[in-house]
N, C-alpha and C positions, 0 to 999 in steps of 0.2 A: 515262228513259234506261237502257239496258242496262248492267248492272254489267260491268266489265272482267273478262276471264278471268284467273285467277291462274295464273302460270307460273313455273317455276324452270329453271335451266340446269345441266347437268352435262356438262363436256367434259374430254377427256383432255389437251388442250393449253391452257395458261394463257392464251395470246393469244386463242384461239378462245373461251374462257370469257368473257373480258372483252368481246370484240367482240360476241358473241351477246347477252350481258346488256345491253350498251349499246344495241344495236339494238332489242331487244324493249322496253326501257324507253321508247323514243321513240314507240312505237305506243300510241295511246289505247285501243285495243281490249283491251290487255293490262295486267296489273299484275304486275311481277316481284317475287317473294318469295324468301326463303331456302328451300333444299330441305327443311329441317327443319320448315317451316311448312305443307307441302303436305298436302292431304286427297284423298280419292278423287274429289272434284269438280273438282280442279285438273289441271294438265298439267305433266309434266316433259319438257323438251327434252334429249335425249341426243345429243351429238356425239362420234363416234369414227371412226377410220380403218376399223375393223371391229368386229363384236360378238365379242369374245374370251370365252373361258370365265371368265376372271377378272372381266370386267365383268358377265357374266350372273350370276355368283355374288354379286357386290356388289349388283346390282339386286334379286335375289330375297331376299337376306339382310337387307336394310335394312327393319326393321319399319315405318318411316315411309313409305317410297316403294314398298314391294312391290306395293300395290294401286292405285297412282296410274297413270292412263293416260300412256303415254310416246310421244313422237314421236322416232323415231331418224333422225338425219341421218348418213349414212355414205358412205365412199368405196368400200367393197366389202362385198358380202353374199352369202355362199355358202349352199347349201341347209341345212347344219347350223346356220348362223348364224340363218337365218330361224326355225327351230324354237325355238332358244334364245331369240330375241327375243320370240316370241309367249308363251313361258312366263314371260317377265319382264313381261308386260302391255304390250308394245309394240303400239300399235294403229295406228300409221302409220309408214311407212318412206319416206324421201326420199333420192334419190341426191344427194350433195353437189355434184357437178359440174353438175347440172341444176336446182338449187334456188335460186330467187331469194328475196329477203326477203319479197316479197308472197306467194309461194307457201307459204313457211314459216308465215306468219301465218294464211293461209287454212286450212292444214292443222290448225294448233292449234285454230282456232275450230271446225273441222268435227268434231273428235273429242270435243268437250265433251259433246254429247248422247249419246255412246256409239257414234258411228259411227267407222269406221276406214278408212284409205286405204292400199292397197298397189298399186303398179304391176301391171298385168295379168300381166307375165311372172313377177314375184315371187309373186303370188297363186297362179299355176299351179304353181310350184315348191313352194310351201308345201303345197298340197293334195296334190300327188304325194308329197311327203315324208311327210305325215301318213298317207296311205293305205299307203305302204310300211311305216311303223313299225307301223301297226295289223295288217297282214298278218304281219309278223315276230312280233308279240306273240301273235297268234292261233296261229301255227304252233308257237311255243315252248311253248304250253299244251296242245298236242295237239288243238286245235279245228279244225273245218273252216271253210269260208267263211261258214257260217251262224252261227258262234260257238258251236257245240255239239260236245261230245266224242262219240265213238262210243257210250259208255255212256249218255249223256243221250239220244241218238237212240233207242237200244234201249228205254229206259224210256218215252219219249214215244210210240213206235210202239205199245207195248202199252197205254198209257193211251188212245190214240186208238181202240183196238179195244174199249174199255170195261172193261178189267181194273182191279181195285182194287189197293191197295198190297200186300195179302197175295198176290194172284195174280201180280203183277209180280215180287215177291221170289221166289216159288216157281219161276216160269219162268226167271228169270235166275240162280237160285241165289245170291241176295243175301239179306241180312237185311232185315227191314222198315225198320229204322233206316237202313240204307244207302240204300234206295230213297227214303225221306223226305229224307235229306240231299242226294241227287242232285237231287230236285225243288226243294228249298229253294235249293240252290246255283245252279241255272240260272235260276230265277225272280228271284232276287235280283240276279244278275249282269247279266241282260238287262232288268231292270226290268219284269217281267211280273207282272200282277196276281194270277193264280191258275192252276190247272191247265188249265182250258179255254183261257185266253189263251196258255199255253205250247204247247199242242197246235196252236192256230191259227197261232202263230209258226212252228212247225216245218213245218206244211203249206204256209204261204206261202213258206218257204225251200226247199221241194221236197225235204226230207230224209225225209219220211214220206208 
């Protein structure tokens, strides 16, 4: 017989806390425990009108539940709320008005192996938001769409032409140390294995 999934409830409303806890306890597939007893293999059901900054801070800051998969049942979810929710390890989002008891239980069971459920429209908004934030972060660092700065592109272009560190430093009027730091910085940031890998990356990106 399969062991029941351990689950705890966190709700901003006392009546909803009691009601959800009572309902989940009636389901043989689940075992309701106290929030303090949760582990990364369990699930926390979070009920809120919306994912506020205060709630996000609470979920991230609690050492016990920070890494616990969470199912969020909410009445409203805006783009910024989605990003905050994902940062809190919310792996499933359900609209309160459209969620039945059976659907809630099915969702809880579905996230245990590491899967997550987001309605298609929310998933699209999440991905768009993530892309937007990535573009903003890249722009703020002076990077182009490939994730490389103009100085890194110059170094990689000369590297692709077969120049060594000394020659690159001489052509760009940099010190050898600066060139080495540029190469180290870009390979580390982009998880590239070595110089040839860095050159190949830049060529695939079309910047050299």
